[in-house]
C-alpha positions, 0 to 999 in steps of 0.5 A: 575598732570603728568598724567593730562599734558600727556594726554593733550599733547596726545590729543593736539599733531598735526598730532598724531595717538590718541587712540579712547578714548584719549579724554575721558581719558583726560577729566577724568585727567582733571576731577580728577585734578579739584576734587584735587583742590576743595578739596585743596581750601575747606581745606583752606577756599576758599569754594566759589572757591572750588565750581567752580572747583567742577562744571567742571567734571560735564561739561566736563564729562557730555557734553562729555557723552550727545553728544555721547548719542545725535549722537546715539538716532539721528542715530536711532536704529542699523540695525540687 
């Protein structure tokens, strides 16, 4: 959980220099937190709430990946 907070702060800090992959790392940490919460909710019998948190990583990481692939495809083949 601490890693999630630190990653979120690194991405949200205004004017700070970011590693090019900081947003992706933050999204991975968020996905891990969602899956952990999903597992905990399911264990205490709150399956419907668990399902909502299980879907978030797909949306967060999938959206990030889709945007990157779309931009690459729109750019066309790289010059050789």
